[in-house]
MDTraj code that builds the backbone (N, CA, C; nanometers):
import mdtraj as md
import numpy as np

residues = "MET SER GLU HIS PRO ILE SER ASN LEU MET ASN GLU THR MET GLU LYS ILE LYS ASN LEU VAL ASP ALA ASN THR ILE VAL GLY SER PRO VAL GLU THR LYS ASP GLY THR THR ILE ILE PRO ILE SER ARG VAL SER PHE GLY PHE GLY SER GLY GLY SER ASP TYR MET SER LYS HIS ALA LYS ASP ASN THR PRO LEU CYS PHE GLY GLY GLY GLY GLY ALA GLY VAL THR VAL THR PRO VAL ALA PHE VAL VAL VAL ASP ARG GLY GLY ALA ARG ILE LEU PRO ILE ASN VAL GLN ALA ASP SER THR VAL ASP ARG LEU VAL GLU MET ILE PRO ASP ALA VAL SER LYS VAL SER SER PHE PHE GLU GLU ARG LYS ASN LYS GLY LYS ASP ASP GLY ASP LEU GLU PRO ASP PRO GLU ILE".split()
xyz = np.array([
    [-1.2590, 3.7861, -1.3177],
    [-1.2027, 3.6960, -1.4147],
    [-1.2482, 3.5528, -1.3818],
    [-1.2987, 3.4881, -1.4784],
    [-1.3527, 3.3481, -1.4532],
    [-1.2396, 3.2481, -1.4529],
    [-1.2681, 3.1335, -1.3919],
    [-1.1704, 3.0266, -1.3799],
    [-1.1528, 2.9593, -1.5190],
    [-1.0290, 2.9235, -1.5488],
    [-1.0007, 2.8625, -1.6772],
    [-1.0508, 2.7169, -1.6755],
    [-1.0990, 2.6667, -1.7884],
    [-1.1508, 2.5296, -1.7952],
    [-1.0519, 2.4184, -1.7572],
    [-0.9217, 2.4478, -1.7741],
    [-0.8236, 2.3449, -1.7378],
    [-0.8239, 2.3170, -1.5902],
    [-0.8562, 2.4194, -1.5056],
    [-0.8640, 2.3997, -1.3626],
    [-0.9776, 2.3027, -1.3271],
    [-1.0928, 2.3239, -1.3913],
    [-1.2041, 2.2299, -1.3694],
    [-1.1697, 2.0889, -1.4120],
    [-1.1022, 2.0756, -1.5229],
    [-1.0637, 1.9453, -1.5737],
    [-0.9697, 1.8740, -1.4765],
    [-0.8673, 1.9471, -1.4269],
    [-0.7759, 1.8853, -1.3311],
    [-0.8421, 1.8507, -1.2010],
    [-0.9273, 1.9417, -1.1489],
    [-1.0011, 1.9148, -1.0230],
    [-1.0894, 1.7911, -1.0359],
    [-1.1575, 1.7753, -1.1469],
    [-1.2447, 1.6607, -1.1707],
    [-1.1636, 1.5296, -1.1734],
    [-1.0488, 1.5359, -1.2393],
    [-0.9613, 1.4187, -1.2480],
    [-0.9117, 1.3761, -1.1094],
    [-0.8671, 1.4709, -1.0318],
    [-0.8179, 1.4438, -0.8972],
    [-0.9285, 1.3907, -0.8058],
    [-1.0489, 1.4443, -0.8211],
    [-1.1602, 1.4007, -0.7416],
    [-1.1942, 1.2518, -0.7702],
    [-1.1868, 1.2143, -0.8975],
    [-1.2086, 1.0760, -0.9351],
    [-1.1057, 0.9821, -0.8740],
    [-0.9774, 1.0288, -0.8750],
    [-0.8709, 0.9459, -0.8115],
    [-0.8947, 0.9325, -0.6634],
    [-0.9336, 1.0386, -0.5951],
    [-0.9625, 1.0313, -0.4516],
    [-1.0727, 0.9261, -0.4219],
    [-1.1729, 0.9199, -0.5095],
    [-1.2786, 0.8230, -0.4923],
    [-1.2287, 0.6802, -0.5113],
    [-1.1265, 0.6617, -0.5962],
    [-1.0754, 0.5271, -0.6192],
    [-0.9800, 0.4800, -0.5113],
    [-0.8963, 0.5710, -0.4591],
    [-0.7892, 0.5328, -0.3708],
    [-0.8114, 0.5972, -0.2339],
    [-0.8287, 0.5139, -0.1309],
    [-0.8303, 0.5630, 0.0045],
    [-0.7546, 0.4680, 0.0954],
    [-0.7505, 0.4944, 0.2244],
    [-0.6697, 0.4089, 0.3129],
    [-0.7195, 0.2632, 0.3110],
    [-0.8489, 0.2411, 0.2884],
    [-0.9024, 0.1064, 0.2842],
    [-0.8548, 0.0283, 0.1613],
    [-0.8062, 0.0973, 0.0618],
    [-0.7501, 0.0293, -0.0562],
    [-0.6160, -0.0307, -0.0200],
    [-0.5349, 0.0411, 0.0634],
    [-0.4011, -0.0023, 0.0946],
    [-0.4071, -0.1082, 0.2076],
    [-0.4722, -0.0731, 0.3154],
    [-0.4919, -0.1683, 0.4246],
    [-0.6357, -0.2094, 0.4174],
    [-0.6608, -0.3318, 0.3734],
    [-0.7972, -0.3791, 0.3513],
    [-0.8755, -0.4050, 0.4784],
    [-1.0007, -0.4364, 0.4592],
    [-1.0881, -0.4677, 0.5738],
    [-1.0476, -0.6033, 0.6358],
    [-1.0396, -0.6071, 0.7671],
    [-1.0037, -0.7318, 0.8333],
    [-1.1084, -0.8415, 0.8112],
    [-1.0584, -0.9650, 0.7993],
    [-1.1470, -1.0813, 0.7843],
    [-1.1179, -1.1742, 0.9000],
    [-1.2230, -1.2095, 0.9740],
    [-1.2037, -1.2933, 1.0917],
    [-1.2494, -1.4360, 1.0576],
    [-1.1624, -1.5333, 1.0909],
    [-1.1971, -1.6754, 1.0626],
    [-1.2694, -1.7343, 1.1851],
    [-1.3202, -1.8547, 1.1678],
    [-1.3940, -1.9178, 1.2763],
    [-1.3076, -1.9454, 1.3992],
    [-1.1796, -1.9692, 1.3799],
    [-1.0919, -1.9984, 1.4929],
    [-1.0383, -1.8725, 1.5626],
    [-1.0871, -1.7533, 1.5215],
    [-1.0490, -1.6289, 1.5853],
    [-0.9292, -1.5566, 1.5225],
    [-0.8761, -1.6156, 1.4171],
    [-0.7627, -1.5534, 1.3498],
    [-0.8186, -1.4391, 1.2623],
    [-0.7451, -1.3251, 1.2663],
    [-0.7811, -1.2123, 1.1862],
    [-0.6815, -1.1924, 1.0742],
    [-0.7289, -1.1771, 0.9539],
    [-0.6407, -1.1606, 0.8366],
    [-0.6700, -1.0237, 0.7739],
    [-0.5635, -0.9441, 0.7585],
    [-0.5793, -0.8099, 0.7042],
    [-0.4934, -0.8013, 0.5740],
    [-0.5586, -0.7811, 0.4597],
    [-0.4806, -0.7682, 0.3324],
    [-0.4120, -0.6316, 0.3241],
    [-0.2887, -0.6361, 0.2713],
    [-0.2111, -0.5143, 0.2481],
    [-0.1780, -0.5080, 0.0981],
    [-0.1971, -0.3909, 0.0385],
    [-0.1726, -0.3742, -0.1038],
    [-0.0838, -0.2553, -0.1321],
    [-0.0153, -0.2601, -0.2445],
    [0.0624, -0.1447, -0.2911],
    [-0.0238, -0.0785, -0.3974],
    [-0.0401, 0.0538, -0.3847],
    [-0.1202, 0.1286, -0.4795],
    [-0.0317, 0.2283, -0.5527],
    [-0.0403, 0.2265, -0.6835],
    [0.0297, 0.3208, -0.7672],
    [-0.0723, 0.3910, -0.8558],
    [-0.0573, 0.5196, -0.8713],
    [-0.1517, 0.5893, -0.9585],
    [-0.0808, 0.7023, -1.0263],
    [-0.1404, 0.7462, -1.1311],
    [-0.0911, 0.8626, -1.2044],
    [-0.2063, 0.9267, -1.2820],
    [-0.1845, 1.0520, -1.3134],
    [-0.2868, 1.1172, -1.3934],
    [-0.2195, 1.2213, -1.4809],
    [-0.2889, 1.2565, -1.5823],
    [-0.2447, 1.3624, -1.6711],
    [-0.3650, 1.4351, -1.7277],
    [-0.3452, 1.5618, -1.7512],
    [-0.4532, 1.6384, -1.8145],
    [-0.3872, 1.7516, -1.8918],
    [-0.4553, 1.7954, -1.9887],
    [-0.4029, 1.9044, -2.0696],
    [-0.5132, 1.9624, -2.1551],
    [-0.4810, 2.0743, -2.2118],
    [-0.5782, 2.1385, -2.2954],
    [-0.5199, 2.2608, -2.3682],
    [-0.5990, 2.3198, -2.4513],
    [-0.5523, 2.4325, -2.5273],
    [-0.6733, 2.5215, -2.5650],
    [-0.6436, 2.6513, -2.5706],
    [-0.7400, 2.7457, -2.6219],
    [-0.7124, 2.7583, -2.7726],
    [-0.8187, 2.7652, -2.8525],
    [-0.8017, 2.7815, -2.9960],
    [-0.9125, 2.8666, -3.0553],
    [-0.8849, 2.9181, -3.1683],
    [-0.9818, 3.0012, -3.2383],
    [-1.0586, 2.9118, -3.3370],
    [-1.1902, 2.9220, -3.3313],
    [-1.2729, 2.8448, -3.4248],
    [-1.2559, 2.9021, -3.5660],
    [-1.2675, 2.8136, -3.6638],
    [-1.2559, 2.8555, -3.8043],
    [-1.3533, 2.9641, -3.8444],
    [-1.4727, 2.9572, -3.7929],
    [-1.5789, 3.0462, -3.8313],
    [-1.6059, 3.1561, -3.7292],
    [-1.5146, 3.1778, -3.6354],
    [-1.5341, 3.2738, -3.5316],
    [-1.5101, 3.4158, -3.5788],
    [-1.5843, 3.5111, -3.5258],
    [-1.5624, 3.6488, -3.5551],
    [-1.4447, 3.7011, -3.4684],
    [-1.3956, 3.8168, -3.4945],
    [-1.2792, 3.8695, -3.4272],
    [-1.2927, 3.8828, -3.2786],
    [-1.4051, 3.9223, -3.2270],
    [-1.4246, 3.9432, -3.0835],
    [-1.4850, 3.8234, -3.0105],
    [-1.4955, 3.7083, -3.0764],
    [-1.5473, 3.5855, -3.0140],
    [-1.4469, 3.5274, -2.9167],
    [-1.4909, 3.4830, -2.7970],
    [-1.3932, 3.4198, -2.7084],
    [-1.3361, 3.2930, -2.7686],
    [-1.2177, 3.2590, -2.7220],
    [-1.1503, 3.1358, -2.7726],
    [-1.2241, 3.0123, -2.7239],
    [-1.2120, 2.9077, -2.8013],
    [-1.2712, 2.7777, -2.7602],
    [-1.1639, 2.7028, -2.6813],
    [-1.2089, 2.6079, -2.6015],
    [-1.1140, 2.5272, -2.5215],
    [-1.1375, 2.3796, -2.5565],
    [-1.0278, 2.3104, -2.5748],
    [-1.0359, 2.1642, -2.5936],
    [-0.9387, 2.1015, -2.4962],
    [-0.9796, 1.9986, -2.4259],
    [-0.8904, 1.9392, -2.3316],
    [-0.9341, 1.7962, -2.2963],
    [-0.8531, 1.7329, -2.2193],
    [-0.8891, 1.5971, -2.1753],
    [-0.7988, 1.5580, -2.0562],
    [-0.8369, 1.4564, -1.9912],
    [-0.7627, 1.4049, -1.8770],
    [-0.7793, 1.2584, -1.8658],
    [-0.6905, 1.1983, -1.7917],
    [-0.7012, 1.0552, -1.7701],
    [-0.6252, 1.0163, -1.6439],
    [-0.6588, 0.9024, -1.5920],
    [-0.5937, 0.8546, -1.4716],
    [-0.5862, 0.7007, -1.4752],
    [-0.4901, 0.6512, -1.4083],
    [-0.4711, 0.5059, -1.4001],
    [-0.4330, 0.4693, -1.2551],
    [-0.4871, 0.3582, -1.2110],
    [-0.4574, 0.3095, -1.0752],
    [-0.4252, 0.1619, -1.0831],
    [-0.3188, 0.1197, -1.0148],
    [-0.2838, -0.0183, -1.0041],
    [-0.2786, -0.0558, -0.8600],
    [-0.3525, -0.1621, -0.8275],
    [-0.3573, -0.2142, -0.6874],
    [-0.2941, -0.3519, -0.6914],
    [-0.1821, -0.3709, -0.6217],
    [-0.1126, -0.4986, -0.6193],
    [-0.1103, -0.5531, -0.4775],
    [-0.1707, -0.6675, -0.4528],
    [-0.1599, -0.7258, -0.3196],
    [-0.0145, -0.7674, -0.2893],
    [0.0333, -0.7308, -0.1707],
    [0.1741, -0.7584, -0.1358],
    [0.1858, -0.8479, -0.0142],
    [0.0902, -0.8418, 0.0791],
    [0.1070, -0.9193, 0.2035],
    [-0.0280, -0.9292, 0.2769],
    [-0.0241, -1.0137, 0.3778],
    [-0.1367, -1.0250, 0.4727],
    [-0.0799, -1.0138, 0.6114],
    [-0.1475, -0.9418, 0.6977],
    [-0.1131, -0.9380, 0.8415],
    [-0.2046, -1.0425, 0.9044],
    [-0.1456, -1.1377, 0.9705],
    [-0.2227, -1.2463, 1.0368],
    [-0.2080, -1.2290, 1.1845],
    [-0.3213, -1.2097, 1.2517],
    [-0.3244, -1.1885, 1.3970],
    [-0.3997, -1.3071, 1.4578],
    [-0.3278, -1.3820, 1.5447],
    [-0.3922, -1.4927, 1.6145],
    [-0.3410, -1.4982, 1.7542],
    [-0.3706, -1.6075, 1.8262],
    [-0.3290, -1.6154, 1.9681],
    [-0.1815, -1.6104, 1.9840],
    [-0.1045, -1.6525, 1.8845],
    [0.0407, -1.6484, 1.8896],
    [0.0992, -1.5111, 1.8638],
    [0.0228, -1.4115, 1.8311],
    [0.0726, -1.2820, 1.8002],
    [0.0381, -1.2404, 1.6589],
    [0.1132, -1.1449, 1.6038],
    [0.0875, -1.0972, 1.4729],
    [0.2108, -1.1253, 1.3848],
    [0.1851, -1.1569, 1.2606],
    [0.2979, -1.1803, 1.1697],
    [0.2570, -1.1342, 1.0308],
    [0.3550, -1.1064, 0.9477],
    [0.3314, -1.0655, 0.8129],
    [0.3574, -1.1831, 0.7228],
    [0.2626, -1.2097, 0.6371],
    [0.2745, -1.3192, 0.5386],
    [0.2875, -1.2552, 0.4002],
    [0.4113, -1.2393, 0.3485],
    [0.4209, -1.1728, 0.2207],
    [0.3735, -1.2627, 0.1058],
    [0.3192, -1.2005, 0.0030],
    [0.2830, -1.2745, -0.1120],
    [0.4111, -1.2880, -0.1938],
    [0.4339, -1.4010, -0.2529],
    [0.5587, -1.4263, -0.3199],
    [0.5779, -1.3450, -0.4492],
    [0.6027, -1.2168, -0.4287],
    [0.6360, -1.1305, -0.5400],
    [0.7845, -1.1013, -0.5271],
    [0.8558, -1.1086, -0.6333],
    [1.0000, -1.0865, -0.6317],
    [1.0269, -0.9471, -0.5854],
    [1.1150, -0.9310, -0.4833],
    [1.1510, -0.7989, -0.4333],
    [1.2255, -0.7229, -0.5430],
    [1.1927, -0.5923, -0.5525],
    [1.2518, -0.5098, -0.6557],
    [1.3923, -0.4611, -0.6163],
    [1.4174, -0.4463, -0.4897],
    [1.5433, -0.3906, -0.4456],
    [1.5948, -0.4593, -0.3176],
    [1.7129, -0.4236, -0.2782],
    [1.7729, -0.4784, -0.1557],
    [1.6904, -0.4357, -0.0344],
    [1.6450, -0.3133, -0.0362],
    [1.5621, -0.2650, 0.0755],
    [1.4330, -0.3442, 0.0878],
    [1.3701, -0.3733, -0.0253],
    [1.2475, -0.4569, -0.0222],
    [1.2800, -0.5958, 0.0354],
    [1.3897, -0.6521, -0.0034],
    [1.4265, -0.7855, 0.0492],
    [1.4489, -0.7816, 0.1976],
    [1.5153, -0.6779, 0.2484],
    [1.5425, -0.6629, 0.3901],
    [1.4065, -0.6479, 0.4685],
    [1.3181, -0.5699, 0.4154],
    [1.1892, -0.5520, 0.4803],
    [1.1161, -0.6846, 0.4888],
    [1.1244, -0.7664, 0.3806],
    [1.0604, -0.8980, 0.3819],
    [1.1181, -0.9892, 0.4870],
    [1.2484, -0.9748, 0.5194],
    [1.3151, -1.0616, 0.6124],
    [1.2878, -1.0270, 0.7588],
    [1.2440, -0.9055, 0.7870],
    [1.2263, -0.8602, 0.9248],
    [1.1329, -0.9505, 1.0073],
    [1.0117, -0.9812, 0.9612],
    [0.9213, -1.0624, 1.0458],
    [0.9818, -1.1994, 1.0800],
    [1.0476, -1.2652, 0.9858],
    [1.1093, -1.3931, 1.0134],
    [1.2237, -1.3808, 1.1148],
    [1.3045, -1.2759, 1.1039],
    [1.4169, -1.2563, 1.1945],
    [1.3651, -1.2306, 1.3347],
    [1.2634, -1.1461, 1.3483],
    [1.2056, -1.1179, 1.4811],
    [1.1487, -1.2459, 1.5421],
    [1.0802, -1.3279, 1.4617],
    [1.0261, -1.4527, 1.5099],
    [1.1350, -1.5474, 1.5592],
    [1.2429, -1.5593, 1.4819],
    [1.3544, -1.6486, 1.5244],
    [1.4213, -1.6016, 1.6520],
    [1.4412, -1.4709, 1.6651],
    [1.5065, -1.4163, 1.7862],
    [1.4159, -1.4413, 1.9057],
    [1.2866, -1.4153, 1.8875],
    [1.1884, -1.4337, 1.9970],
    [1.1849, -1.5791, 2.0384],
    [1.1817, -1.6697, 1.9396],
    [1.1824, -1.8131, 1.9720],
    [1.3064, -1.8525, 2.0468],
    [1.4203, -1.8041, 2.0059],
    [1.5495, -1.8354, 2.0690],
    [1.5444, -1.7972, 2.2180],
    [1.5019, -1.6724, 2.2476],
    [1.4966, -1.6277, 2.3868],
    [1.3908, -1.7030, 2.4678],
    [1.2810, -1.7336, 2.4056],
    [1.1761, -1.8096, 2.4722],
    [1.2239, -1.9479, 2.5075],
    [1.2939, -2.0094, 2.4106],
    [1.3509, -2.1449, 2.4333],
    [1.4545, -2.1416, 2.5475],
    [1.5411, -2.0445, 2.5481],
    [1.6406, -2.0314, 2.6546],
    [1.5752, -2.0095, 2.7886],
    [1.4711, -1.9271, 2.7932],
    [1.4018, -1.8994, 2.9158],
    [1.3354, -2.0243, 2.9698],
    [1.2671, -2.1022, 2.8855],
    [1.1991, -2.2247, 2.9271],
    [1.2992, -2.3306, 2.9671],
    [1.4103, -2.3386, 2.9005],
    [1.5142, -2.4387, 2.9306],
    [1.5719, -2.4155, 3.0708],
    [1.5908, -2.2922, 3.1011],
    [1.6429, -2.2563, 3.2367],
    [1.5448, -2.2900, 3.3480],
    [1.4161, -2.2748, 3.3192],
    [1.3130, -2.3026, 3.4189],
    [1.3010, -2.4529, 3.4436],
    [1.3187, -2.5352, 3.3387],
    [1.3019, -2.6786, 3.3532],
    [1.4100, -2.7422, 3.4365],
    [1.5362, -2.7045, 3.4139],
    [1.6478, -2.7703, 3.4825],
    [1.6840, -2.6966, 3.6110],
    [1.6399, -2.5736, 3.6263],
    [1.6938, -2.4951, 3.7352],
    [1.8316, -2.4489, 3.7033],
    [1.8798, -2.4733, 3.5820],
    [2.0159, -2.4416, 3.5411],
    [2.0139, -2.3127, 3.4614],
    [2.0793, -2.2132, 3.5055],
    [2.0853, -2.0844, 3.4322],
    [2.2177, -2.0700, 3.3553],
    [2.3028, -2.1722, 3.3619],
    [2.4300, -2.1697, 3.2885],
    [2.4031, -2.1823, 3.1374],
    [2.4855, -2.1148, 3.0560],
    [2.4688, -2.1305, 2.9106],
    [2.4884, -2.2758, 2.8660],
    [2.4102, -2.3184, 2.7707],
    [2.4184, -2.4533, 2.7175],
    [2.5355, -2.4577, 2.6176],
    [2.6347, -2.5461, 2.6371],
    [2.7507, -2.5527, 2.5462],
    [2.7118, -2.5951, 2.4052],
    [2.5965, -2.6574, 2.3853],
    [2.5567, -2.7021, 2.2504],
    [2.5076, -2.5904, 2.1660],
    [2.4721, -2.4767, 2.2225],
    [2.4161, -2.3629, 2.1461],
    [2.5277, -2.2738, 2.1018],
])
top = md.Topology()
chain = top.add_chain()
for i, resn in enumerate(residues, 1):
    res = top.add_residue(resn, chain, resSeq=i)
    for name in ("N", "CA", "C"):
        top.add_atom(name, md.element.get_by_symbol(name[0]), res)
traj = md.Trajectory(xyz[None], top)
């Protein structure tokens, strides 16, 4: 039994999507600046596809003639830049592109890099302050 034409149609559509979307589409190629900073673009990729078809009898077909097949398929891909990872001597940080967060979870994810940076700065400041004075007592102003 031969393979139905709809299988070929769906396989071809999926193959075209694979060619469009790969890991390099989501995490882009790093770009290095003259000062040694590396910038990596991050994108959100959404895609969808549909295909369909039908077997039908031709108007002029004889009784024992095989059915005809008509079908089609389509795909769409959306690539939306969402952030940049910036790696420099100071470490790595995420620079989000100012796209309005869709949900509370998205907003929380956007806040993580800033929160980590503030906590790290706080501990670094406390560590350096203790080394300068020789005083390891908590500072009443904080």
